[in-house]
C-alpha positions as a LaTeX table, in Angstrom:
\begin{tabular}{lrrr}
\hline
Residue & $x$ (\AA) & $y$ (\AA) & $z$ (\AA) \\
\hline
Met1 & $-2.80$ & 0.85 & $-19.25$ \\
Gln2 & 0.93 & 0.42 & $-19.79$ \\
Glu3 & 0.25 & $-2.43$ & $-22.20$ \\
Arg4 & $-2.44$ & $-0.43$ & $-24.02$ \\
Leu5 & 0.12 & 2.33 & $-24.51$ \\
Gly6 & 2.70 & $-0.12$ & $-25.86$ \\
Gln7 & 4.80 & $-0.29$ & $-22.69$ \\
Lys8 & 6.00 & $-3.53$ & $-21.15$ \\
Pro9 & 5.51 & $-3.52$ & $-17.38$ \\
Val10 & 8.58 & $-4.72$ & $-15.47$ \\
Lys11 & 8.22 & $-6.09$ & $-11.93$ \\
Ile12 & 11.05 & $-7.22$ & $-9.69$ \\
Ala13 & 10.09 & $-9.23$ & $-6.59$ \\
Gly14 & 6.59 & $-7.76$ & $-6.76$ \\
Arg15 & 7.85 & $-4.18$ & $-7.17$ \\
Arg16 & 7.33 & $-2.13$ & $-10.31$ \\
Phe17 & 10.43 & $-0.78$ & $-12.09$ \\
Thr18 & 9.59 & 2.85 & $-12.85$ \\
Asp19 & 11.10 & 4.91 & $-15.67$ \\
Glu20 & 9.77 & 8.27 & $-16.95$ \\
Asp21 & 7.15 & 6.65 & $-19.22$ \\
Thr22 & 5.95 & 4.34 & $-16.46$ \\
Leu23 & 5.72 & 7.27 & $-14.04$ \\
Asp24 & 3.55 & 9.17 & $-16.54$ \\
Val25 & 1.12 & 6.23 & $-16.68$ \\
Ile26 & 1.03 & 6.00 & $-12.88$ \\
Lys27 & 0.22 & 9.70 & $-12.69$ \\
Met28 & $-2.64$ & 9.26 & $-15.17$ \\
Val29 & $-4.09$ & 6.11 & $-13.61$ \\
Val30 & $-3.36$ & 6.31 & $-9.88$ \\
Ala31 & $-3.52$ & 10.06 & $-9.26$ \\
Gly32 & $-6.11$ & 10.51 & $-12.03$ \\
Lys33 & $-8.73$ & 7.88 & $-12.82$ \\
Leu34 & $-8.42$ & 5.72 & $-9.70$ \\
Asn35 & $-8.34$ & 8.65 & $-7.30$ \\
Ile36 & $-11.38$ & 10.21 & $-8.97$ \\
Asp37 & $-13.32$ & 6.93 & $-9.16$ \\
Leu38 & $-12.63$ & 6.10 & $-5.49$ \\
Ser39 & $-13.56$ & 9.63 & $-4.42$ \\
Ser40 & $-16.76$ & 9.36 & $-6.48$ \\
Ala41 & $-17.68$ & 6.07 & $-4.78$ \\
Leu42 & $-17.03$ & 7.58 & $-1.35$ \\
Leu43 & $-19.16$ & 10.57 & $-2.30$ \\
Arg44 & $-22.06$ & 8.26 & $-3.22$ \\
Ala45 & $-21.63$ & 6.52 & 0.14 \\
Gly46 & $-22.06$ & 9.79 & 2.01 \\
Ala47 & $-18.43$ & 10.66 & 2.75 \\
Arg48 & $-16.71$ & 13.96 & 1.97 \\
Pro49 & $-13.60$ & 12.84 & 0.04 \\
Val50 & $-10.70$ & 15.08 & $-0.93$ \\
Gly51 & $-8.36$ & 13.62 & $-3.56$ \\
Leu52 & $-4.66$ & 14.28 & $-2.93$ \\
Asn53 & $-1.26$ & 13.16 & $-4.22$ \\
Gly54 & 2.32 & 13.83 & $-3.18$ \\
Ala55 & 2.40 & 17.14 & $-5.03$ \\
Ser56 & $-0.56$ & 18.41 & $-2.95$ \\
Ala57 & 1.34 & 20.55 & $-0.44$ \\
Arg58 & 3.85 & 17.67 & $-0.40$ \\
Val59 & 1.40 & 15.62 & 1.65 \\
Ile60 & 3.63 & 12.62 & 0.88 \\
Ala61 & 7.27 & 13.71 & 1.08 \\
Ala62 & 9.67 & 11.34 & $-0.67$ \\
Glu63 & 13.20 & 10.81 & $-1.84$ \\
Lys64 & 14.56 & 8.42 & $-4.43$ \\
Arg65 & 15.19 & 4.91 & $-3.18$ \\
Gly66 & 18.76 & 3.74 & $-3.69$ \\
Pro67 & 19.70 & 0.26 & $-4.92$ \\
Gln68 & 18.62 & $-2.47$ & $-2.50$ \\
Val69 & 18.60 & $-6.24$ & $-2.21$ \\
Tyr70 & 15.03 & $-7.56$ & $-2.41$ \\
Ala71 & 13.76 & $-10.87$ & $-1.08$ \\
Gly72 & 13.12 & $-13.18$ & $-4.01$ \\
Ala73 & 15.21 & $-11.16$ & $-6.49$ \\
Gly74 & 18.71 & $-12.56$ & $-5.94$ \\
Pro75 & 21.71 & $-11.33$ & $-3.96$ \\
Asp76 & 22.57 & $-8.15$ & $-5.92$ \\
Pro77 & 21.24 & $-4.64$ & $-5.16$ \\
Ile78 & 18.62 & $-3.44$ & $-7.66$ \\
Asp79 & 17.76 & 0.13 & $-8.68$ \\
Leu80 & 14.01 & 0.41 & $-9.30$ \\
Gly81 & 14.30 & 3.77 & $-11.08$ \\
Leu82 & 11.90 & 6.55 & $-10.09$ \\
Val83 & 10.69 & 4.71 & $-7.02$ \\
Gly84 & 10.69 & 6.64 & $-3.77$ \\
Asp85 & 10.66 & 6.14 & $-0.04$ \\
Val86 & 8.37 & 8.13 & 2.24 \\
Val87 & 10.44 & 10.50 & 4.36 \\
Gly88 & 7.54 & 12.44 & 5.85 \\
Leu89 & 3.86 & 13.29 & 5.68 \\
Asn90 & 2.05 & 16.59 & 5.87 \\
Val91 & 0.19 & 15.43 & 8.97 \\
Glu92 & $-1.05$ & 18.97 & 9.59 \\
Leu93 & $-2.97$ & 18.92 & 6.29 \\
Ile94 & $-4.34$ & 15.41 & 6.85 \\
Glu95 & $-5.50$ & 16.18 & 10.39 \\
Leu96 & $-6.97$ & 19.52 & 9.26 \\
Leu97 & $-9.15$ & 17.69 & 6.73 \\
Leu98 & $-10.11$ & 14.92 & 9.17 \\
Ser99 & $-10.99$ & 17.41 & 11.91 \\
His100 & $-13.48$ & 19.08 & 9.56 \\
Gly101 & $-15.14$ & 15.84 & 8.49 \\
Tyr102 & $-13.32$ & 15.31 & 5.19 \\
Thr103 & $-11.81$ & 11.99 & 4.06 \\
Pro104 & $-8.36$ & 12.35 & 2.47 \\
Val105 & $-7.88$ & 10.02 & $-0.52$ \\
Leu106 & $-4.13$ & 9.75 & $-1.08$ \\
Ala107 & $-2.67$ & 8.62 & $-4.38$ \\
Cys108 & 0.59 & 6.74 & $-3.81$ \\
Leu109 & 2.88 & 9.27 & $-5.46$ \\
Gly110 & 5.48 & 11.10 & $-3.41$ \\
Ala111 & 7.19 & 14.42 & $-4.10$ \\
Gly112 & 10.82 & 15.35 & $-3.55$ \\
Glu113 & 11.90 & 18.75 & $-2.29$ \\
Asp114 & 12.51 & 19.76 & $-5.92$ \\
Gly115 & 9.04 & 18.64 & $-7.03$ \\
Gln116 & 10.26 & 15.42 & $-8.65$ \\
Met117 & 7.52 & 12.81 & $-8.39$ \\
Tyr118 & 8.19 & 9.22 & $-7.32$ \\
Asn119 & 6.18 & 6.05 & $-7.57$ \\
Ile120 & 5.69 & 4.56 & $-4.10$ \\
Asn121 & 4.16 & 1.21 & $-3.22$ \\
Ala122 & 0.62 & 1.88 & $-1.98$ \\
Asp123 & 1.19 & $-0.41$ & 0.99 \\
Thr124 & 4.19 & 1.70 & 2.00 \\
Val125 & 2.11 & 4.89 & 1.98 \\
Ala126 & $-0.81$ & 3.27 & 3.84 \\
Asn127 & 1.43 & 1.89 & 6.56 \\
Arg128 & 3.26 & 5.20 & 7.01 \\
Val129 & $-0.05$ & 7.06 & 7.31 \\
Ala130 & $-1.22$ & 4.57 & 9.94 \\
Val131 & 2.00 & 5.08 & 11.91 \\
Glu132 & 1.98 & 8.88 & 11.69 \\
Leu133 & $-1.71$ & 9.13 & 12.65 \\
Lys134 & $-1.17$ & 6.65 & 15.50 \\
Ala135 & $-3.93$ & 4.44 & 14.12 \\
Arg136 & $-5.14$ & 1.49 & 16.18 \\
Gly137 & $-5.33$ & $-0.60$ & 13.01 \\
Leu138 & $-5.08$ & $-0.60$ & 9.25 \\
Val139 & $-7.18$ & $-2.46$ & 6.69 \\
Met140 & $-5.46$ & $-3.18$ & 3.38 \\
Val141 & $-7.77$ & $-4.22$ & 0.53 \\
Ser142 & $-5.88$ & $-6.55$ & $-1.80$ \\
Asp143 & $-6.69$ & $-8.69$ & $-4.84$ \\
Val144 & $-6.59$ & $-11.83$ & $-2.70$ \\
Thr145 & $-8.60$ & $-12.81$ & 0.37 \\
Gly146 & $-5.57$ & $-12.60$ & 2.66 \\
Val147 & $-2.27$ & $-14.42$ & 3.08 \\
Leu148 & $-2.66$ & $-17.85$ & 1.46 \\
Arg149 & $-0.56$ & $-20.97$ & 1.95 \\
Asp150 & $-1.42$ & $-21.85$ & $-1.65$ \\
Val151 & $-2.20$ & $-18.93$ & $-3.98$ \\
Lys152 & $-4.43$ & $-21.22$ & $-6.06$ \\
Asp153 & $-6.54$ & $-22.27$ & $-3.08$ \\
Lys154 & $-8.62$ & $-19.57$ & $-1.39$ \\
Ser155 & $-9.47$ & $-21.98$ & 1.43 \\
Ser156 & $-5.79$ & $-21.94$ & 2.47 \\
Arg157 & $-6.17$ & $-18.43$ & 3.93 \\
Ile158 & $-4.24$ & $-17.89$ & 7.16 \\
Ala159 & $-6.51$ & $-16.13$ & 9.65 \\
Ser160 & $-3.79$ & $-14.75$ & 11.94 \\
Leu161 & $-0.07$ & $-14.25$ & 11.41 \\
Thr162 & 2.71 & $-12.94$ & 13.62 \\
Val163 & 5.75 & $-11.11$ & 12.27 \\
Ala164 & 7.98 & $-14.12$ & 12.98 \\
Glu165 & 5.60 & $-16.48$ & 11.21 \\
Gly166 & 5.32 & $-14.13$ & 8.22 \\
Lys167 & 9.09 & $-13.87$ & 7.85 \\
Arg168 & 9.34 & $-17.65$ & 7.93 \\
Leu169 & 6.73 & $-18.00$ & 5.16 \\
Ile170 & 8.73 & $-15.57$ & 3.01 \\
Arg171 & 11.97 & $-17.48$ & 3.63 \\
Glu172 & 10.30 & $-20.77$ & 2.75 \\
Gly173 & 8.90 & $-19.36$ & $-0.50$ \\
Ile174 & 5.28 & $-19.89$ & 0.54 \\
Val175 & 4.64 & $-16.14$ & 0.38 \\
Lys176 & 5.86 & $-14.70$ & $-2.91$ \\
Asp177 & 5.48 & $-11.93$ & $-5.52$ \\
Gly178 & 3.42 & $-8.89$ & $-4.49$ \\
Met179 & 2.56 & $-10.27$ & $-1.05$ \\
Ile180 & 6.22 & $-10.00$ & 0.01 \\
Pro181 & 6.40 & $-6.17$ & 0.02 \\
Lys182 & 2.91 & $-6.02$ & 1.52 \\
Leu183 & 4.02 & $-8.09$ & 4.50 \\
Glu184 & 7.43 & $-6.39$ & 4.84 \\
Glu185 & 5.84 & $-2.94$ & 4.95 \\
Ser186 & 3.29 & $-4.19$ & 7.46 \\
Phe187 & 6.01 & $-5.61$ & 9.71 \\
Ala188 & 7.64 & $-2.18$ & 9.81 \\
Ala189 & 4.34 & $-0.49$ & 10.74 \\
Leu190 & 3.70 & $-3.01$ & 13.52 \\
Ala191 & 7.19 & $-2.32$ & 14.86 \\
Asp192 & 6.35 & 1.40 & 14.88 \\
Gly193 & 3.22 & 1.02 & 16.98 \\
Val194 & 0.28 & 0.02 & 14.75 \\
Arg195 & $-1.46$ & $-2.69$ & 16.77 \\
Gln196 & $-2.88$ & $-4.81$ & 13.98 \\
Ile197 & $-3.09$ & $-4.85$ & 10.20 \\
His198 & $-5.83$ & $-6.60$ & 8.25 \\
Ile199 & $-5.27$ & $-7.87$ & 4.70 \\
Val200 & $-8.60$ & $-8.54$ & 2.98 \\
Gly201 & $-9.80$ & $-9.17$ & $-0.56$ \\
Lys202 & $-12.95$ & $-8.12$ & $-2.38$ \\
Leu203 & $-15.42$ & $-7.09$ & 0.30 \\
Gln204 & $-19.10$ & $-7.94$ & 0.48 \\
Pro205 & $-21.49$ & $-5.66$ & 2.41 \\
Gly206 & $-20.75$ & $-6.01$ & 6.13 \\
Asp207 & $-17.36$ & $-7.72$ & 5.64 \\
Leu208 & $-15.28$ & $-4.72$ & 6.69 \\
Ala209 & $-17.10$ & $-4.31$ & 10.01 \\
Arg210 & $-16.99$ & $-8.08$ & 10.58 \\
Glu211 & $-13.21$ & $-8.23$ & 10.04 \\
Val212 & $-12.61$ & $-5.31$ & 12.40 \\
Asp213 & $-14.91$ & $-6.75$ & 15.08 \\
Ser214 & $-13.60$ & $-10.31$ & 14.67 \\
Pro215 & $-10.00$ & $-10.12$ & 13.32 \\
Gly216 & $-9.17$ & $-12.88$ & 10.86 \\
Ser217 & $-12.80$ & $-13.77$ & 10.13 \\
Val218 & $-12.67$ & $-12.31$ & 6.62 \\
Gly219 & $-8.98$ & $-11.86$ & 5.81 \\
Thr220 & $-5.62$ & $-12.21$ & 7.53 \\
Val221 & $-4.79$ & $-10.16$ & 10.61 \\
Leu222 & $-1.11$ & $-9.39$ & 11.18 \\
Val223 & 0.00 & $-8.88$ & 14.79 \\
Pro224 & 3.40 & $-8.21$ & 16.39 \\
\hline
\end{tabular}
């Protein structure tokens, strides 16, 4: 959508640089079309979805992320613009919806105390929700079948990965681009009590249940 609107997307170490124009597109696509389409699909499947974003009673509380050094982006700190860090969740609202049979569908936009919106990596939000809700596990649906030793070879999928092994793969350059923040956020969630995190790709009917019942059979399971 950025390209269709004449914008040039900028990514640094798998993270999107976000200026005002980019944030507007993220609002339209992530909090708009994608949230509605996913809620519609859940509705067809028999769920009771409720679409939310960070501005919805500040369900995702955020503050601007300061300059940081990112793996794979050189030694200097980088400012990603209007990118935020999650500083809290409105767990009361989420649990209220869940307790009444509703499925919250959270767009990965956070809100500051002043109402300023921030782009937040979806993996960051998902992992924080898993931690705050004390989830036994988290399934992250990606555009790849899991963590691959060779991104061009789907058969190189790694079934199970510990935090130490994942950090080594990042250091060695085997894991790169968008998979780096996905793993780094997952490591943090595992450290905070989530027992296992599954990274899967496009799912066929029955795949989700199979991966949960037999970790690593469909994607990559991350464990402490």
